[in-house]
CHARMM-style PDB file with segment names, atoms N, HN, CA, C and O in Angstrom:
ATOM      1  N   MET     1       1.168   2.860  -4.837  1.00  0.00      PROA
ATOM      2  CA  MET     1       1.774   1.573  -5.040  1.00  0.00      PROA
ATOM      3  C   MET     1       2.189   1.466  -6.499  1.00  0.00      PROA
ATOM      4  O   MET     1       1.537   2.027  -7.380  1.00  0.00      PROA
ATOM      5  N   SER     2       3.255   0.759  -6.747  1.00  0.00      PROA
ATOM      6  HN  SER     2       3.785   0.303  -6.031  1.00  0.00      PROA
ATOM      7  CA  SER     2       3.753   0.605  -8.106  1.00  0.00      PROA
ATOM      8  C   SER     2       2.889  -0.371  -8.894  1.00  0.00      PROA
ATOM      9  O   SER     2       2.091  -1.118  -8.327  1.00  0.00      PROA
ATOM     10  N   SER     3       3.064  -0.347 -10.198  1.00  0.00      PROA
ATOM     11  HN  SER     3       3.712   0.260 -10.658  1.00  0.00      PROA
ATOM     12  CA  SER     3       2.290  -1.262 -11.040  1.00  0.00      PROA
ATOM     13  C   SER     3       2.659  -2.709 -10.734  1.00  0.00      PROA
ATOM     14  O   SER     3       1.798  -3.588 -10.750  1.00  0.00      PROA
ATOM     15  N   THR     4       3.932  -2.956 -10.456  1.00  0.00      PROA
ATOM     16  HN  THR     4       4.631  -2.241 -10.443  1.00  0.00      PROA
ATOM     17  CA  THR     4       4.363  -4.308 -10.123  1.00  0.00      PROA
ATOM     18  C   THR     4       3.733  -4.769  -8.811  1.00  0.00      PROA
ATOM     19  O   THR     4       3.312  -5.920  -8.691  1.00  0.00      PROA
ATOM     20  N   GLY     5       3.669  -3.879  -7.836  1.00  0.00      PROA
ATOM     21  HN  GLY     5       4.011  -2.945  -7.933  1.00  0.00      PROA
ATOM     22  CA  GLY     5       3.052  -4.209  -6.555  1.00  0.00      PROA
ATOM     23  C   GLY     5       1.578  -4.540  -6.716  1.00  0.00      PROA
ATOM     24  O   GLY     5       1.071  -5.473  -6.092  1.00  0.00      PROA
ATOM     25  N   ASP     6       0.887  -3.768  -7.561  1.00  0.00      PROA
ATOM     26  HN  ASP     6       1.299  -3.010  -8.068  1.00  0.00      PROA
ATOM     27  CA  ASP     6      -0.526  -4.036  -7.826  1.00  0.00      PROA
ATOM     28  C   ASP     6      -0.694  -5.408  -8.469  1.00  0.00      PROA
ATOM     29  O   ASP     6      -1.596  -6.165  -8.111  1.00  0.00      PROA
ATOM     30  N   LYS     7       0.173  -5.718  -9.414  1.00  0.00      PROA
ATOM     31  HN  LYS     7       0.906  -5.103  -9.705  1.00  0.00      PROA
ATOM     32  CA  LYS     7       0.074  -6.998 -10.108  1.00  0.00      PROA
ATOM     33  C   LYS     7       0.350  -8.167  -9.164  1.00  0.00      PROA
ATOM     34  O   LYS     7      -0.334  -9.189  -9.225  1.00  0.00      PROA
ATOM     35  N   ILE     8       1.345  -8.020  -8.295  1.00  0.00      PROA
ATOM     36  HN  ILE     8       1.900  -7.190  -8.245  1.00  0.00      PROA
ATOM     37  CA  ILE     8       1.668  -9.088  -7.342  1.00  0.00      PROA
ATOM     38  C   ILE     8       0.517  -9.307  -6.377  1.00  0.00      PROA
ATOM     39  O   ILE     8       0.124 -10.446  -6.123  1.00  0.00      PROA
ATOM     40  N   LYS     9      -0.025  -8.224  -5.839  1.00  0.00      PROA
ATOM     41  HN  LYS     9       0.294  -7.299  -6.045  1.00  0.00      PROA
ATOM     42  CA  LYS     9      -1.174  -8.352  -4.931  1.00  0.00      PROA
ATOM     43  C   LYS     9      -2.366  -8.964  -5.666  1.00  0.00      PROA
ATOM     44  O   LYS     9      -3.121  -9.753  -5.098  1.00  0.00      PROA
ATOM     45  N   GLY    10      -2.521  -8.597  -6.913  1.00  0.00      PROA
ATOM     46  HN  GLY    10      -1.908  -7.956  -7.375  1.00  0.00      PROA
ATOM     47  CA  GLY    10      -3.616  -9.138  -7.704  1.00  0.00      PROA
ATOM     48  C   GLY    10      -3.496 -10.637  -7.906  1.00  0.00      PROA
ATOM     49  O   GLY    10      -4.477 -11.367  -7.764  1.00  0.00      PROA
ATOM     50  N   VAL    11      -2.309 -11.093  -8.235  1.00  0.00      PROA
ATOM     51  HN  VAL    11      -1.512 -10.499  -8.351  1.00  0.00      PROA
ATOM     52  CA  VAL    11      -2.087 -12.530  -8.427  1.00  0.00      PROA
ATOM     53  C   VAL    11      -2.332 -13.274  -7.116  1.00  0.00      PROA
ATOM     54  O   VAL    11      -2.941 -14.344  -7.112  1.00  0.00      PROA
ATOM     55  N   ALA    12      -1.861 -12.712  -6.009  1.00  0.00      PROA
ATOM     56  HN  ALA    12      -1.367 -11.843  -6.012  1.00  0.00      PROA
ATOM     57  CA  ALA    12      -2.046 -13.351  -4.705  1.00  0.00      PROA
ATOM     58  C   ALA    12      -3.534 -13.432  -4.348  1.00  0.00      PROA
ATOM     59  O   ALA    12      -4.005 -14.472  -3.889  1.00  0.00      PROA
ATOM     60  N   ASN    13      -4.269 -12.345  -4.556  1.00  0.00      PROA
ATOM     61  HN  ASN    13      -3.886 -11.499  -4.929  1.00  0.00      PROA
ATOM     62  CA  ASN    13      -5.703 -12.354  -4.256  1.00  0.00      PROA
ATOM     63  C   ASN    13      -6.461 -13.317  -5.164  1.00  0.00      PROA
ATOM     64  O   ASN    13      -7.396 -13.991  -4.733  1.00  0.00      PROA
ATOM     65  N   GLU    14      -6.046 -13.369  -6.414  1.00  0.00      PROA
ATOM     66  HN  GLU    14      -5.286 -12.822  -6.764  1.00  0.00      PROA
ATOM     67  CA  GLU    14      -6.698 -14.283  -7.337  1.00  0.00      PROA
ATOM     68  C   GLU    14      -6.471 -15.744  -6.908  1.00  0.00      PROA
ATOM     69  O   GLU    14      -7.396 -16.556  -6.924  1.00  0.00      PROA
ATOM     70  N   ALA    15      -5.242 -16.056  -6.529  1.00  0.00      PROA
ATOM     71  HN  ALA    15      -4.491 -15.396  -6.516  1.00  0.00      PROA
ATOM     72  CA  ALA    15      -4.925 -17.419  -6.083  1.00  0.00      PROA
ATOM     73  C   ALA    15      -5.693 -17.779  -4.813  1.00  0.00      PROA
ATOM     74  O   ALA    15      -6.261 -18.867  -4.715  1.00  0.00      PROA
ATOM     75  N   MET    16      -5.710 -16.872  -3.851  1.00  0.00      PROA
ATOM     76  HN  MET    16      -5.248 -15.988  -3.931  1.00  0.00      PROA
ATOM     77  CA  MET    16      -6.428 -17.139  -2.600  1.00  0.00      PROA
ATOM     78  C   MET    16      -7.934 -17.270  -2.859  1.00  0.00      PROA
ATOM     79  O   MET    16      -8.614 -18.075  -2.223  1.00  0.00      PROA
ATOM     80  N   GLY    17      -8.431 -16.485  -3.781  1.00  0.00      PROA
ATOM     81  HN  GLY    17      -7.879 -15.831  -4.297  1.00  0.00      PROA
ATOM     82  CA  GLY    17      -9.840 -16.579  -4.135  1.00  0.00      PROA
ATOM     83  C   GLY    17     -10.184 -17.937  -4.726  1.00  0.00      PROA
ATOM     84  O   GLY    17     -11.219 -18.522  -4.409  1.00  0.00      PROA
ATOM     85  N   ASN    18      -9.301 -18.430  -5.592  1.00  0.00      PROA
ATOM     86  HN  ASN    18      -8.460 -17.954  -5.849  1.00  0.00      PROA
ATOM     87  CA  ASN    18      -9.524 -19.754  -6.177  1.00  0.00      PROA
ATOM     88  C   ASN    18      -9.492 -20.841  -5.111  1.00  0.00      PROA
ATOM     89  O   ASN    18     -10.281 -21.784  -5.155  1.00  0.00      PROA
ATOM     90  N   ILE    19      -8.582 -20.706  -4.158  1.00  0.00      PROA
ATOM     91  HN  ILE    19      -7.940 -19.940  -4.122  1.00  0.00      PROA
ATOM     92  CA  ILE    19      -8.495 -21.681  -3.064  1.00  0.00      PROA
ATOM     93  C   ILE    19      -9.780 -21.654  -2.238  1.00  0.00      PROA
ATOM     94  O   ILE    19     -10.341 -22.701  -1.915  1.00  0.00      PROA
ATOM     95  N   LYS    20     -10.240 -20.446  -1.899  1.00  0.00      PROA
ATOM     96  HN  LYS    20      -9.783 -19.595  -2.161  1.00  0.00      PROA
ATOM     97  CA  LYS    20     -11.480 -20.323  -1.117  1.00  0.00      PROA
ATOM     98  C   LYS    20     -12.666 -20.923  -1.869  1.00  0.00      PROA
ATOM     99  O   LYS    20     -13.518 -21.583  -1.275  1.00  0.00      PROA
ATOM    100  N   GLN    21     -12.714 -20.691  -3.160  1.00  0.00      PROA
ATOM    101  HN  GLN    21     -12.022 -20.154  -3.643  1.00  0.00      PROA
ATOM    102  CA  GLN    21     -13.801 -21.259  -3.948  1.00  0.00      PROA
ATOM    103  C   GLN    21     -13.776 -22.781  -3.868  1.00  0.00      PROA
ATOM    104  O   GLN    21     -14.817 -23.412  -3.686  1.00  0.00      PROA
ATOM    105  N   GLY    22     -12.598 -23.366  -4.004  1.00  0.00      PROA
ATOM    106  HN  GLY    22     -11.753 -22.853  -4.152  1.00  0.00      PROA
ATOM    107  CA  GLY    22     -12.469 -24.814  -3.928  1.00  0.00      PROA
ATOM    108  C   GLY    22     -12.872 -25.359  -2.571  1.00  0.00      PROA
ATOM    109  O   GLY    22     -13.542 -26.387  -2.477  1.00  0.00      PROA
ATOM    110  N   ILE    23     -12.460 -24.666  -1.527  1.00  0.00      PROA
ATOM    111  HN  ILE    23     -11.916 -23.831  -1.604  1.00  0.00      PROA
ATOM    112  CA  ILE    23     -12.831 -25.088  -0.170  1.00  0.00      PROA
ATOM    113  C   ILE    23     -14.345 -24.979   0.007  1.00  0.00      PROA
ATOM    114  O   ILE    23     -14.975 -25.868   0.579  1.00  0.00      PROA
ATOM    115  N   GLY    24     -14.917 -23.895  -0.483  1.00  0.00      PROA
ATOM    116  HN  GLY    24     -14.405 -23.172  -0.948  1.00  0.00      PROA
ATOM    117  CA  GLY    24     -16.362 -23.709  -0.383  1.00  0.00      PROA
ATOM    118  C   GLY    24     -17.134 -24.800  -1.097  1.00  0.00      PROA
ATOM    119  O   GLY    24     -18.139 -25.301  -0.594  1.00  0.00      PROA
ATOM    120  N   ARG    25     -16.647 -25.166  -2.291  1.00  0.00      PROA
ATOM    121  HN  ARG    25     -15.830 -24.759  -2.700  1.00  0.00      PROA
ATOM    122  CA  ARG    25     -17.314 -26.240  -3.035  1.00  0.00      PROA
ATOM    123  C   ARG    25     -17.153 -27.576  -2.306  1.00  0.00      PROA
ATOM    124  O   ARG    25     -18.109 -28.342  -2.176  1.00  0.00      PROA
ATOM    125  N   ALA    26     -15.937 -27.844  -1.833  1.00  0.00      PROA
ATOM    126  HN  ALA    26     -15.161 -27.222  -1.938  1.00  0.00      PROA
ATOM    127  CA  ALA    26     -15.646 -29.127  -1.188  1.00  0.00      PROA
ATOM    128  C   ALA    26     -16.429 -29.305   0.107  1.00  0.00      PROA
ATOM    129  O   ALA    26     -16.819 -30.420   0.454  1.00  0.00      PROA
ATOM    130  N   THR    27     -16.659 -28.210   0.820  1.00  0.00      PROA
ATOM    131  HN  THR    27     -16.343 -27.304   0.538  1.00  0.00      PROA
ATOM    132  CA  THR    27     -17.364 -28.298   2.102  1.00  0.00      PROA
ATOM    133  C   THR    27     -18.842 -27.915   1.984  1.00  0.00      PROA
ATOM    134  O   THR    27     -19.561 -27.831   2.981  1.00  0.00      PROA
ATOM    135  N   ASN    28     -19.276 -27.686   0.740  1.00  0.00      PROA
ATOM    136  HN  ASN    28     -18.692 -27.754  -0.070  1.00  0.00      PROA
ATOM    137  CA  ASN    28     -20.662 -27.278   0.482  1.00  0.00      PROA
ATOM    138  C   ASN    28     -21.034 -26.030   1.296  1.00  0.00      PROA
ATOM    139  O   ASN    28     -22.084 -25.961   1.935  1.00  0.00      PROA
ATOM    140  N   ASP    29     -20.116 -25.040   1.240  1.00  0.00      PROA
ATOM    141  HN  ASP    29     -19.263 -25.096   0.721  1.00  0.00      PROA
ATOM    142  CA  ASP    29     -20.306 -23.781   1.972  1.00  0.00      PROA
ATOM    143  C   ASP    29     -20.398 -22.640   0.953  1.00  0.00      PROA
ATOM    144  O   ASP    29     -19.372 -22.116   0.519  1.00  0.00      PROA
ATOM    145  N   PRO    30     -21.615 -22.256   0.571  1.00  0.00      PROA
ATOM    146  CA  PRO    30     -21.773 -21.219  -0.453  1.00  0.00      PROA
ATOM    147  C   PRO    30     -21.187 -19.868  -0.059  1.00  0.00      PROA
ATOM    148  O   PRO    30     -20.764 -19.110  -0.932  1.00  0.00      PROA
ATOM    149  N   GLN    31     -21.150 -19.552   1.221  1.00  0.00      PROA
ATOM    150  HN  GLN    31     -21.494 -20.168   1.930  1.00  0.00      PROA
ATOM    151  CA  GLN    31     -20.598 -18.267   1.639  1.00  0.00      PROA
ATOM    152  C   GLN    31     -19.096 -18.214   1.367  1.00  0.00      PROA
ATOM    153  O   GLN    31     -18.593 -17.217   0.850  1.00  0.00      PROA
ATOM    154  N   THR    32     -18.383 -19.282   1.712  1.00  0.00      PROA
ATOM    155  HN  THR    32     -18.792 -20.092   2.132  1.00  0.00      PROA
ATOM    156  CA  THR    32     -16.938 -19.318   1.460  1.00  0.00      PROA
ATOM    157  C   THR    32     -16.665 -19.285  -0.037  1.00  0.00      PROA
ATOM    158  O   THR    32     -15.731 -18.623  -0.489  1.00  0.00      PROA
ATOM    159  N   GLU    33     -17.473 -19.994  -0.797  1.00  0.00      PROA
ATOM    160  HN  GLU    33     -18.232 -20.532  -0.430  1.00  0.00      PROA
ATOM    161  CA  GLU    33     -17.303 -19.984  -2.249  1.00  0.00      PROA
ATOM    162  C   GLU    33     -17.529 -18.577  -2.798  1.00  0.00      PROA
ATOM    163  O   GLU    33     -16.778 -18.123  -3.661  1.00  0.00      PROA
ATOM    164  N   ALA    34     -18.548 -17.889  -2.311  1.00  0.00      PROA
ATOM    165  HN  ALA    34     -19.158 -18.258  -1.611  1.00  0.00      PROA
ATOM    166  CA  ALA    34     -18.836 -16.519  -2.763  1.00  0.00      PROA
ATOM    167  C   ALA    34     -17.709 -15.561  -2.375  1.00  0.00      PROA
ATOM    168  O   ALA    34     -17.344 -14.676  -3.148  1.00  0.00      PROA
ATOM    169  N   GLU    35     -17.163 -15.745  -1.174  1.00  0.00      PROA
ATOM    170  HN  GLU    35     -17.460 -16.464  -0.545  1.00  0.00      PROA
ATOM    171  CA  GLU    35     -16.024 -14.914  -0.756  1.00  0.00      PROA
ATOM    172  C   GLU    35     -14.835 -15.148  -1.677  1.00  0.00      PROA
ATOM    173  O   GLU    35     -14.106 -14.215  -2.016  1.00  0.00      PROA
ATOM    174  N   GLY    36     -14.648 -16.393  -2.074  1.00  0.00      PROA
ATOM    175  HN  GLY    36     -15.241 -17.150  -1.799  1.00  0.00      PROA
ATOM    176  CA  GLY    36     -13.560 -16.712  -2.996  1.00  0.00      PROA
ATOM    177  C   GLY    36     -13.743 -16.046  -4.341  1.00  0.00      PROA
ATOM    178  O   GLY    36     -12.789 -15.529  -4.923  1.00  0.00      PROA
ATOM    179  N   ILE    37     -14.964 -16.058  -4.832  1.00  0.00      PROA
ATOM    180  HN  ILE    37     -15.739 -16.477  -4.359  1.00  0.00      PROA
ATOM    181  CA  ILE    37     -15.252 -15.405  -6.115  1.00  0.00      PROA
ATOM    182  C   ILE    37     -14.971 -13.907  -6.013  1.00  0.00      PROA
ATOM    183  O   ILE    37     -14.363 -13.320  -6.908  1.00  0.00      PROA
ATOM    184  N   ALA    38     -15.416 -13.299  -4.923  1.00  0.00      PROA
ATOM    185  HN  ALA    38     -15.910 -13.776  -4.196  1.00  0.00      PROA
ATOM    186  CA  ALA    38     -15.183 -11.858  -4.724  1.00  0.00      PROA
ATOM    187  C   ALA    38     -13.696 -11.549  -4.643  1.00  0.00      PROA
ATOM    188  O   ALA    38     -13.234 -10.561  -5.215  1.00  0.00      PROA
ATOM    189  N   GLN    39     -12.942 -12.392  -3.932  1.00  0.00      PROA
ATOM    190  HN  GLN    39     -13.317 -13.194  -3.467  1.00  0.00      PROA
ATOM    191  CA  GLN    39     -11.506 -12.149  -3.791  1.00  0.00      PROA
ATOM    192  C   GLN    39     -10.798 -12.340  -5.128  1.00  0.00      PROA
ATOM    193  O   GLN    39      -9.858 -11.611  -5.445  1.00  0.00      PROA
ATOM    194  N   GLU    40     -11.246 -13.317  -5.908  1.00  0.00      PROA
ATOM    195  HN  GLU    40     -12.009 -13.909  -5.650  1.00  0.00      PROA
ATOM    196  CA  GLU    40     -10.662 -13.522  -7.236  1.00  0.00      PROA
ATOM    197  C   GLU    40     -10.901 -12.294  -8.113  1.00  0.00      PROA
ATOM    198  O   GLU    40      -9.993 -11.842  -8.810  1.00  0.00      PROA
ATOM    199  N   ARG    41     -12.100 -11.764  -8.080  1.00  0.00      PROA
ATOM    200  HN  ARG    41     -12.838 -12.132  -7.513  1.00  0.00      PROA
ATOM    201  CA  ARG    41     -12.425 -10.562  -8.874  1.00  0.00      PROA
ATOM    202  C   ARG    41     -11.590  -9.363  -8.422  1.00  0.00      PROA
ATOM    203  O   ARG    41     -11.139  -8.562  -9.240  1.00  0.00      PROA
ATOM    204  N   LYS    42     -11.396  -9.257  -7.115  1.00  0.00      PROA
ATOM    205  HN  LYS    42     -11.763  -9.909  -6.451  1.00  0.00      PROA
ATOM    206  CA  LYS    42     -10.550  -8.177  -6.589  1.00  0.00      PROA
ATOM    207  C   LYS    42      -9.137  -8.300  -7.155  1.00  0.00      PROA
ATOM    208  O   LYS    42      -8.532  -7.306  -7.556  1.00  0.00      PROA
ATOM    209  N   GLY    43      -8.625  -9.509  -7.185  1.00  0.00      PROA
ATOM    210  HN  GLY    43      -9.116 -10.317  -6.860  1.00  0.00      PROA
ATOM    211  CA  GLY    43      -7.287  -9.733  -7.737  1.00  0.00      PROA
ATOM    212  C   GLY    43      -7.204  -9.380  -9.206  1.00  0.00      PROA
ATOM    213  O   GLY    43      -6.225  -8.786  -9.658  1.00  0.00      PROA
ATOM    214  N   GLU    44      -8.236  -9.746  -9.950  1.00  0.00      PROA
ATOM    215  HN  GLU    44      -9.032 -10.228  -9.583  1.00  0.00      PROA
ATOM    216  CA  GLU    44      -8.258  -9.396 -11.371  1.00  0.00      PROA
ATOM    217  C   GLU    44      -8.246  -7.880 -11.555  1.00  0.00      PROA
ATOM    218  O   GLU    44      -7.558  -7.356 -12.431  1.00  0.00      PROA
ATOM    219  N   ALA    45      -9.012  -7.188 -10.720  1.00  0.00      PROA
ATOM    220  HN  ALA    45      -9.570  -7.614 -10.008  1.00  0.00      PROA
ATOM    221  CA  ALA    45      -9.065  -5.726 -10.802  1.00  0.00      PROA
ATOM    222  C   ALA    45      -7.712  -5.105 -10.453  1.00  0.00      PROA
ATOM    223  O   ALA    45      -7.288  -4.135 -11.082  1.00  0.00      PROA
ATOM    224  N   GLN    46      -7.038  -5.665  -9.451  1.00  0.00      PROA
ATOM    225  HN  GLN    46      -7.382  -6.453  -8.940  1.00  0.00      PROA
ATOM    226  CA  GLN    46      -5.724  -5.145  -9.070  1.00  0.00      PROA
ATOM    227  C   GLN    46      -4.727  -5.323 -10.214  1.00  0.00      PROA
ATOM    228  O   GLN    46      -3.903  -4.444 -10.468  1.00  0.00      PROA
ATOM    229  N   GLN    47      -4.806  -6.451 -10.895  1.00  0.00      PROA
ATOM    230  HN  GLN    47      -5.476  -7.165 -10.689  1.00  0.00      PROA
ATOM    231  CA  GLN    47      -3.902  -6.665 -12.023  1.00  0.00      PROA
ATOM    232  C   GLN    47      -4.192  -5.683 -13.153  1.00  0.00      PROA
ATOM    233  O   GLN    47      -3.272  -5.162 -13.783  1.00  0.00      PROA
ATOM    234  N   LEU    48      -5.468  -5.436 -13.406  1.00  0.00      PROA
ATOM    235  HN  LEU    48      -6.216  -5.860 -12.894  1.00  0.00      PROA
ATOM    236  CA  LEU    48      -5.827  -4.455 -14.431  1.00  0.00      PROA
ATOM    237  C   LEU    48      -5.336  -3.060 -14.059  1.00  0.00      PROA
ATOM    238  O   LEU    48      -4.909  -2.292 -14.921  1.00  0.00      PROA
ATOM    239  N   LYS    49      -5.401  -2.741 -12.773  1.00  0.00      PROA
ATOM    240  HN  LYS    49      -5.749  -3.365 -12.072  1.00  0.00      PROA
ATOM    241  CA  LYS    49      -4.898  -1.446 -12.299  1.00  0.00      PROA
ATOM    242  C   LYS    49      -3.395  -1.341 -12.577  1.00  0.00      PROA
ATOM    243  O   LYS    49      -2.914  -0.297 -13.016  1.00  0.00      PROA
ATOM    244  N   GLY    50      -2.665  -2.412 -12.323  1.00  0.00      PROA
ATOM    245  HN  GLY    50      -3.056  -3.260 -11.965  1.00  0.00      PROA
ATOM    246  CA  GLY    50      -1.229  -2.423 -12.607  1.00  0.00      PROA
ATOM    247  C   GLY    50      -0.951  -2.268 -14.093  1.00  0.00      PROA
ATOM    248  O   GLY    50      -0.035  -1.549 -14.491  1.00  0.00      PROA
ATOM    249  N   ASP    51      -1.755  -2.951 -14.917  1.00  0.00      PROA
ATOM    250  HN  ASP    51      -2.500  -3.535 -14.594  1.00  0.00      PROA
ATOM    251  CA  ASP    51      -1.593  -2.825 -16.367  1.00  0.00      PROA
ATOM    252  C   ASP    51      -1.870  -1.397 -16.825  1.00  0.00      PROA
ATOM    253  O   ASP    51      -1.173  -0.874 -17.695  1.00  0.00      PROA
ATOM    254  N   ALA    52      -2.881  -0.772 -16.245  1.00  0.00      PROA
ATOM    255  HN  ALA    52      -3.447  -1.196 -15.538  1.00  0.00      PROA
ATOM    256  CA  ALA    52      -3.214   0.606 -16.609  1.00  0.00      PROA
ATOM    257  C   ALA    52      -2.082   1.558 -16.232  1.00  0.00      PROA
ATOM    258  O   ALA    52      -1.736   2.462 -16.993  1.00  0.00      PROA
ATOM    259  N   LYS    53      -1.511   1.343 -15.048  1.00  0.00      PROA
ATOM    260  HN  LYS    53      -1.791   0.609 -14.429  1.00  0.00      PROA
ATOM    261  CA  LYS    53      -0.378   2.181 -14.636  1.00  0.00      PROA
ATOM    262  C   LYS    53       0.789   2.028 -15.609  1.00  0.00      PROA
ATOM    263  O   LYS    53       1.448   3.008 -15.957  1.00  0.00      PROA
ATOM    264  N   ASP    54       1.039   0.795 -16.044  1.00  0.00      PROA
ATOM    265  HN  ASP    54       0.503  -0.001 -15.762  1.00  0.00      PROA
ATOM    266  CA  ASP    54       2.113   0.565 -17.009  1.00  0.00      PROA
ATOM    267  C   ASP    54       1.833   1.289 -18.322  1.00  0.00      PROA
ATOM    268  O   ASP    54       2.726   1.899 -18.908  1.00  0.00      PROA
ATOM    269  N   ALA    55       0.578   1.213 -18.779  1.00  0.00      PROA
ATOM    270  HN  ALA    55      -0.148   0.717 -18.303  1.00  0.00      PROA
ATOM    271  CA  ALA    55       0.218   1.857 -20.033  1.00  0.00      PROA
ATOM    272  C   ALA    55       0.372   3.367 -19.946  1.00  0.00      PROA
ATOM    273  O   ALA    55       0.848   4.006 -20.884  1.00  0.00      PROA
ATOM    274  N   ILE    56      -0.029   3.926 -18.828  1.00  0.00      PROA
ATOM    275  HN  ILE    56      -0.416   3.407 -18.066  1.00  0.00      PROA
ATOM    276  CA  ILE    56       0.123   5.372 -18.619  1.00  0.00      PROA
ATOM    277  C   ILE    56       1.591   5.755 -18.609  1.00  0.00      PROA
ATOM    278  O   ILE    56       1.990   6.748 -19.219  1.00  0.00      PROA
ATOM    279  N   LYS    57       2.398   4.952 -17.906  1.00  0.00      PROA
ATOM    280  HN  LYS    57       2.074   4.146 -17.411  1.00  0.00      PROA
ATOM    281  CA  LYS    57       3.835   5.241 -17.820  1.00  0.00      PROA
ATOM    282  C   LYS    57       4.474   5.156 -19.216  1.00  0.00      PROA
ATOM    283  O   LYS    57       5.311   5.989 -19.566  1.00  0.00      PROA
ATOM    284  N   ARG    58       4.083   4.161 -20.004  1.00  0.00      PROA
ATOM    285  HN  ARG    58       3.404   3.485 -19.719  1.00  0.00      PROA
ATOM    286  CA  ARG    58       4.625   4.044 -21.368  1.00  0.00      PROA
ATOM    287  C   ARG    58       4.228   5.258 -22.199  1.00  0.00      PROA
ATOM    288  O   ARG    58       5.023   5.743 -23.004  1.00  0.00      PROA
ATOM    289  N   GLY    59       3.006   5.753 -22.011  1.00  0.00      PROA
ATOM    290  HN  GLY    59       2.361   5.358 -21.357  1.00  0.00      PROA
ATOM    291  CA  GLY    59       2.546   6.927 -22.754  1.00  0.00      PROA
ATOM    292  C   GLY    59       3.323   8.160 -22.357  1.00  0.00      PROA
ATOM    293  O   GLY    59       3.674   8.976 -23.210  1.00  0.00      PROA
ATOM    294  N   ILE    60       3.597   8.308 -21.072  1.00  0.00      PROA
ATOM    295  HN  ILE    60       3.312   7.645 -20.379  1.00  0.00      PROA
ATOM    296  CA  ILE    60       4.347   9.471 -20.585  1.00  0.00      PROA
ATOM    297  C   ILE    60       5.792   9.393 -21.056  1.00  0.00      PROA
ATOM    298  O   ILE    60       6.382  10.410 -21.420  1.00  0.00      PROA
ATOM    299  N   ASP    61       6.368   8.186 -21.052  1.00  0.00      PROA
ATOM    300  HN  ASP    61       5.889   7.359 -20.756  1.00  0.00      PROA
ATOM    301  CA  ASP    61       7.759   8.017 -21.473  1.00  0.00      PROA
ATOM    302  C   ASP    61       7.949   8.366 -22.942  1.00  0.00      PROA
ATOM    303  O   ASP    61       9.039   8.777 -23.340  1.00  0.00      PROA
ATOM    304  N   LYS    62       6.906   8.210 -23.757  1.00  0.00      PROA
ATOM    305  HN  LYS    62       6.020   7.876 -23.433  1.00  0.00      PROA
ATOM    306  CA  LYS    62       7.014   8.512 -25.184  1.00  0.00      PROA
ATOM    307  C   LYS    62       7.037  10.013 -25.442  1.00  0.00      PROA
ATOM    308  O   LYS    62       7.510  10.451 -26.490  1.00  0.00      PROA
ATOM    309  N   VAL    63       6.535  10.804 -24.505  1.00  0.00      PROA
ATOM    310  HN  VAL    63       6.151  10.448 -23.653  1.00  0.00      PROA
ATOM    311  CA  VAL    63       6.427  12.251 -24.698  1.00  0.00      PROA
ATOM    312  C   VAL    63       7.749  12.915 -24.564  1.00  0.00      PROA
ATOM    313  OT1 VAL    63       7.844  14.135 -24.696  1.00  0.00      PROA
TER     314      VAL     63
END
């Protein structure tokens, strides 16, 4: 997957995670809130993966 694709998926997962967290808090459902936190972290990791791919590509392009 491209770095842009990783970043887009990351933003989407982060947003959905935040929504799940809010729903979990609003309904007093700790499991849904925990799932939201996990999904948010997954999104953050996907964005970092995209950033790393970009950094690698910039390094290769300089050679």
